[in-house]
C-alpha positions as CSV (number, residue, x, y, z in Angstrom):
1,M,0.0,0.0,0.0
2,T,1.2,3.5,-0.8
3,E,2.0,6.2,1.7
4,S,-0.4,8.5,-0.2
5,G,-3.3,6.1,0.3
6,D,-6.2,6.9,2.5
7,P,-5.3,5.6,5.9
8,I,-8.9,5.7,7.1
9,G,-10.1,3.7,4.1
10,Q,-7.2,1.2,4.6
11,V,-8.1,0.8,8.3
12,A,-11.8,0.4,7.3
13,D,-10.8,-2.3,4.8
14,C,-8.7,-4.1,7.5
15,L,-11.7,-4.0,9.9
16,L,-13.9,-5.7,7.2
17,N,-11.1,-8.3,6.6
18,I,-10.9,-8.9,10.4
19,E,-14.6,-9.5,10.6
20,M,-14.5,-11.9,7.5
21,E,-11.6,-13.8,9.0
22,L,-13.4,-14.2,12.4
23,R,-16.4,-15.4,10.6
24,Q,-14.3,-17.9,8.6
25,L,-12.8,-19.2,11.8
26,G,-16.3,-19.6,13.3
27,L,-15.4,-17.1,16.0
28,W,-17.8,-14.3,15.1
29,E,-20.7,-14.2,17.6
30,S,-24.2,-13.0,17.0
31,E,-24.8,-12.0,20.6
32,P,-22.6,-9.9,22.8
33,P,-21.3,-11.2,26.1
34,P,-23.0,-10.0,29.2
35,E,-22.5,-6.4,30.1
36,E,-20.4,-7.1,33.1
37,A,-17.8,-8.8,30.9
38,F,-17.0,-5.3,29.5
39,Q,-16.2,-3.9,32.9
40,S,-12.8,-5.5,33.1
41,V,-9.8,-3.2,33.8
42,Q,-7.4,-5.8,32.4
43,P,-5.8,-5.2,29.0
44,F,-7.9,-6.9,26.3
45,C,-10.5,-7.7,29.0
46,I,-8.4,-10.9,29.3
47,D,-10.1,-11.9,32.6
48,T,-13.7,-11.6,31.2
49,L,-13.6,-12.1,27.4
50,E,-11.9,-14.4,24.9
51,F,-9.5,-12.6,22.7
52,H,-11.8,-12.9,19.6
53,Q,-14.7,-11.5,21.7
54,W,-12.6,-8.5,22.7
55,L,-11.6,-8.1,19.0
56,Q,-15.2,-8.2,17.8
57,F,-17.1,-6.4,20.5
58,I,-14.6,-3.8,21.7
59,F,-11.8,-3.2,19.1
60,V,-13.8,-3.5,15.8
61,E,-16.8,-1.7,17.3
62,R,-14.7,1.2,18.7
63,M,-12.8,1.6,15.5
64,K,-16.1,1.7,13.5
65,V,-17.3,4.5,15.7
66,I,-14.0,6.4,15.3
67,I,-14.2,6.1,11.5
68,E,-18.0,6.9,11.2
69,N,-17.6,10.0,13.4
70,D,-14.5,11.2,11.7
71,H,-12.5,11.1,14.9
72,P,-8.7,10.9,14.7
73,L,-7.4,7.3,14.5
74,P,-5.3,6.0,17.5
75,S,-1.6,6.6,17.0
76,A,-0.4,3.3,18.2
77,S,-1.6,-0.3,18.1
78,G,-0.1,-3.6,19.2
79,I,-2.8,-6.2,18.7
80,A,-1.0,-8.7,16.4
81,P,1.3,-10.1,19.2
82,M,-1.8,-10.8,21.4
83,A,-3.5,-12.6,18.5
84,E,-0.3,-14.7,17.9
85,E,-0.4,-15.7,21.6
86,H,-4.1,-16.4,21.5
87,F,-3.8,-18.8,18.5
88,R,-0.6,-20.6,19.7
89,G,-1.5,-24.2,20.4
90,R,-5.1,-23.9,19.1
91,P,-6.5,-26.2,16.4
92,E,-7.6,-23.3,14.2
93,S,-5.0,-21.3,12.4
94,G,-5.3,-17.6,13.0
95,N,-2.5,-16.7,10.5
96,R,-4.6,-14.6,8.2
97,L,-6.2,-12.8,11.1
98,V,-2.8,-12.1,12.6
99,R,-1.6,-10.7,9.2
100,E,-4.7,-8.4,9.1
101,L,-3.9,-7.2,12.7
102,E,-0.3,-6.7,11.8
103,E,-1.5,-4.5,8.9
104,I,-3.8,-2.5,11.2
105,D,-1.0,-2.1,13.8
106,R,1.2,-0.8,11.0
107,L,-1.4,1.6,9.7
108,L,-2.2,3.0,13.1
109,S,1.4,3.3,14.2
110,G,2.2,5.2,11.0
111,E,4.9,2.8,9.9
């Protein structure tokens, strides 16, 4: 992707790809977890949500709101390492999802 590309459009494309990949892996959920699961103070709500739930219901949702309301994008992101850790030792391969998250990390960090 070129430097002169539209970063918001590129992030929006990544969000769509993340959703598609979660659906492909059978990890996209139709119902959100209970409200109290979102009250965690831990990074990634690791004590109350599975990583894919955090990705779907917190990260993707917040990023959509940021884009739809024309707010500035976050200036840093480090989600891909968490995804790598999550999928290590699991039967499903999250490689494509990790690659999408690496791309979104790169776009948000301005690399």
